N, C-alpha and C positions, 0 to 999 in steps of 0.2 A: 593429859597424855604424856607419857614418858618420852625423853629425848630420843631413845633408840627407835621407838614406835613411830615418832614423827619423822625421823630420818628415813626409815623404811618407806613411809607413805610418800615422801618427796622423791625418793629414788624411783619409786614405782611411777609417779607422775612424769618424771623426766624420761624414764624408759618408754612409757606409752607415747609421749610426744615424739621421741626419736623413731619409734616403730611407725608412727603415722607419716613420717617423712620419707619412708621407703629409701633409706640410704643404700646406695649401690657400692660394692667394694671396688669396682673399676673406676669410680670417680673419687677425687679428693674431696674430703668433707672437713670443714672446720666449723667450730662453734665459738661464739662469743658468750662467755659465761662470767658474770660479774665477779664472784669469788672463785678461787681455784678449787672447786669441789666437783663431786660426781665422777671422779676419775675412773673408777671401776665400771660404772654404767656407760660412760662415753666410750671407753675402750672396748667394752663387750659389744657395743652397737656399731663398731667400725668407724668411729670418728677418728680422723687423722691428726687434727691440730685443734687445741683450745687456747683462745686468747682470754686472759683475765686481768683484772686490776684489783680493786677492793681493798687490798692489804696496805696500800700506800707505802709499801716496804717499811712499815712501822711508823711512818710519818716523821717522827723525831726519836732520836736515841734517848733512852734505851728500849722504847716500845717495839723496836725491831725484833727483840728477843721474844716478846709475847706473840707477835704475828707468826714468827718462825715456829714457836711451840704449837700453835694452832694448825698451821698449814704445812708444816715440815719444809722440805726443800722447795716445795711449790709456791712458797710465799713470795718468791722473786726470781726472775730470770728465765732462762730456757732449760727445761728439764724433760725427762721422758718417764712415762708410766706405761710399762709394757709396750704396746704399739702406739700409744697416744703421746704425741709431742705437746708440751705445754709451754706457754709464754705468759709470764705475769709481769706487768710493768708497775712502776711506782706512780706513774701518771703525773699530772700537773696539779691536781686538786688536793684538797685536804678534807678531813672529817673532824668535826669539833673545832678546836682552836685553829685559826687560819695561819698556821706556821708549818714550815718544814725545817728541821734542824739536823744537820749532818746527813741530809737525804736530798740529793739533787733531783728536781722535777725532770721528767723526761717525756718526750713525744717519740714514739717509735715509728719508723718507716720500714715497711716490709715489702720486698719485691718477690713476686712469685715468678719463677722461671720454669717453663715447661721443659721436660726432658724428652 
């Protein structure tokens, strides 16, 4: 199965799951999604905020440039895709070699304040 066909299949699965959740526009909805993906699908379904990790912000230099080329600006930090806010952290863990080089581990604290 080609990459694009597989991607469409997974996007459809994500879309079906979100449809089954009956997301209401008057409520704030956030999703925890391991990699910063499915931006178009999440935005079209009314998700307000997505938390991600997975990229480890490249884990050690210069791998940061590879993760940035895969995920674009969504590889790290707070970004916006249409109406969807995204937050991707570098986390504290590692993948493969147990090192982080020029990449400080982080734990994020988020406070939600009602308006």
